[in-house]
Each structure stands twice: as structure tokens, then as C-alpha cells.
C-alpha positions in Angstrom: 145.1 146.4 -51.9 148.8 146.1 -52.3 150.9 148.5 -50.4 154.6 148.4 -50.2 157.6 149.4 -48.2 160.8 150.7 -49.5 163.7 149.6 -47.3 167.2 150.9 -47.6 169.9 149.3 -45.6 172.1 152.1 -44.2 175.1 149.8 -44.4 174.8 149.7 -48.2 174.0 146.1 -48.6 170.6 146.1 -50.3 167.4 147.9 -51.4 164.2 146.0 -51.0 160.7 146.8 -52.2 158.3 144.5 -50.4 154.5 144.1 -50.8 152.7 143.0 -47.8 151.9 139.8 -49.6 155.5 138.8 -48.7 156.9 139.0 -52.2 160.2 140.8 -52.7 160.1 142.7 -55.9 163.7 143.8 -55.9 166.7 142.6 -54.0 169.7 144.5 -54.9 173.2 144.1 -53.6 175.5 147.0 -54.0 178.8 146.4 -55.7 180.5 145.9 -59.0 178.9 147.3 -62.1 175.4 147.2 -60.6 176.0 150.4 -58.6 174.8 152.5 -61.5 171.4 150.8 -61.4 170.7 151.8 -57.8 168.8 155.0 -58.7 166.7 153.2 -61.2 165.9 150.3 -58.8 165.1 152.8 -56.0 162.8 154.7 -58.4 160.9 151.6 -59.4 160.7 150.5 -55.8 159.3 154.0 -54.9 156.7 153.7 -57.7 155.7 150.2 -56.5 155.5 151.2 -52.9 153.9 154.6 -53.1 152.1 155.4 -56.4 150.6 152.1 -57.6 148.4 151.7 -54.5 146.8 155.0 -55.3 145.4 153.6 -58.5 142.2 151.8 -57.6 140.3 150.6 -60.7 137.4 149.3 -58.6 135.7 151.9 -56.4 133.2 149.5 -55.0 129.4 149.4 -55.6 128.9 153.0 -54.5 132.1 154.6 -55.7 130.4 157.3 -57.8 128.0 159.7 -56.1 125.4 159.4 -58.9 125.4 155.6 -58.7 125.1 155.8 -54.9 122.1 158.1 -55.1 120.4 155.8 -57.7 121.0 152.8 -55.5 119.5 154.6 -52.5 116.5 155.6 -54.6 116.0 152.1 -55.8 116.2 150.6 -52.3 114.4 153.3 -50.3 110.9 152.4 -51.5 111.2 148.7 -50.8 112.8 149.5 -47.5 109.9 151.7 -46.6 107.5 148.9 -47.6 109.2 146.6 -45.2 111.7 144.6 -47.2 114.4 143.6 -44.7 117.2 143.2 -47.3 116.5 146.7 -48.6 116.3 148.1 -45.0 119.7 146.5 -44.3 121.2 148.0 -47.4 119.8 151.5 -46.7 121.1 151.2 -43.1 124.5 150.4 -44.6 124.4 153.4 -46.9 123.6 155.7 -44.0 126.3 154.1 -41.8 129.0 154.5 -44.4 127.8 157.8 -45.9 127.5 156.4 -49.5 125.1 158.5 -51.5 123.8 160.2 -48.4 125.2 162.2 -45.5 126.6 159.7 -42.9 124.0 159.4 -40.1 124.5 156.7 -37.5 121.0 157.4 -35.9 119.2 156.8 -39.2 121.5 153.8 -40.0 120.6 152.2 -36.6 116.9 152.8 -37.3 117.1 151.0 -40.6 119.1 148.2 -39.1 116.6 147.9 -36.3 113.7 147.5 -38.7 115.5 144.7 -40.6 116.8 143.1 -37.4 113.2 143.0 -35.9 112.2 141.0 -39.0 114.9 138.4 -38.3 117.6 139.6 -40.7 120.7 138.1 -39.1 123.2 140.5 -40.8 121.2 143.5 -39.6 121.1 141.9 -36.1 124.9 141.7 -36.1 125.2 145.3 -37.4 122.8 146.6 -34.8 124.7 144.7 -32.1 127.8 146.4 -33.1 126.1 149.8 -33.1 124.9 149.2 -29.5 128.4 147.9 -28.5 130.0 151.1 -29.8 127.2 153.5 -29.0 127.0 154.6 -32.7 123.6 156.2 -33.3 122.2 154.6 -30.2 123.0 154.8 -26.5 125.7 152.3 -25.7 124.2 149.2 -24.2 126.0 145.9 -23.7 122.8 144.2 -22.8 121.2 145.0 -26.2 124.5 144.4 -28.0 124.6 140.9 -26.4 121.0 140.2 -27.3 121.5 141.2 -31.0 124.8 139.3 -31.3 123.3 136.2 -29.8 120.3 136.3 -32.2 122.7 136.8 -35.1 125.0 134.0 -33.9 122.0 131.6 -33.7 121.1 132.7 -37.2 124.5 131.6 -38.5 126.7 134.8 -38.4 130.1 133.4 -37.5 131.7 136.6 -36.0 128.6 137.3 -34.0 129.7 134.6 -31.6 133.0 136.2 -31.0 131.5 139.6 -30.6 129.0 138.2 -28.1 131.9 136.8 -26.1 133.7 140.2 -26.2 130.6 142.0 -25.0 130.0 139.4 -22.3 133.4 140.1 -20.8 132.3 143.7 -20.1 129.0 142.7 -18.5 128.0 141.6 -15.0 126.2 138.3 -14.4 123.0 140.2 -13.8 123.3 142.0 -17.1 123.9 138.8 -19.0 120.9 137.3 -17.3 118.8 140.3 -18.4 120.1 139.9 -22.0 119.2 136.2 -22.0 115.7 137.0 -20.7 115.2 139.5 -23.5 116.5 136.9 -26.1 113.9 134.3 -24.8 111.1 136.9 -25.2 112.1 138.1 -28.6 110.0 137.1 -31.6 110.6 138.3 -35.1 108.1 140.7 -36.6 106.9 140.1 -40.1 
């Protein structure tokens, strides 16, 4: 999403409207006959910087409440029947509050069901929930375990998250997490 900054030089040299993409939309030097355009340029810069970012033509998959509820209904039955992709998605809906009331406990439960079946994205999400204590008691041991399993499954940022969590753990806690990783087997 583009968001802009309107900058006014107090010394009267220029007005700049910049988008964070690094593009200057307007660069205006005061002086000569161009002075009369300053209010117009400042107004356009204001519109660029403040009003245009408010217009979002794409609300995302679950932007409308009716669509969110339909998506939840369509995925809830497969999730209840054990489909790990549907379980992951239902967990995401509960974590973000799309179509349902935000509930981290329920989100963690759905992520756990999918993670236990070997879904690496769910493992990473569950690791993050344990790291932050969202919906589950905070546990760096379990966070490390889930991040390690996700990293072994190919989730790139799980390696970084595992390293961050390891910095907060004692050697005994890391050893315990590694023991749990060795004992872990996916459930089908």
C-alpha cells in the first residue's frame, strides 16, 4: 500500500510529496511565476499522501463478512474431518478474526491439529503462538520444537524464528526441545 509524506521546507525552498517507494511526485521550488501554484501543488500532495491510501480496492479474501462466514462454513466440515489444509485455514480465520470472533485459543487448537499431521505452515504458526503465548501458555521449548519441525519442512523464516527462540533458552531447555523433536511423529 502506498502511503505518502508531505514535506514542507520551512525556509521556503520546496514542497515534496514522497511515496515510500522512493518516488518524488512533486518537487516545487518557490520563486518566479510558479508561486501561485503552491496551494494547488500542496493540495494534490495532500491528496496523494493522505486520501488515496484510504482507497483500497482489494479487501483481501475475507474482506466482506458474508464472504468470511461462507469461507468458514466451507472449510469447517473438512477441518472437522481431519483435512490439515482446512484446519490451518480455520485456525487462521480464528487468529485474525475473519468471519468469526477472534479467539487465539481456538486458533491454536486448529493449528495444533494441522501441525500434528505434518503441515509445516501450521507448525510455524503454532511455534509463533507458543513463542508469544497467544492462546497457549508461553513455552520456548514448544516454540523451538515447532519451529524446528517447520524449518525441516522447508519454511524459511522458521529457521530464523528458531534461532531467536534459542537465544532465550537455557542449554537444558534446548536439549529438552531436541529430545521432543526426535520423539515426534506425524499423526495421520
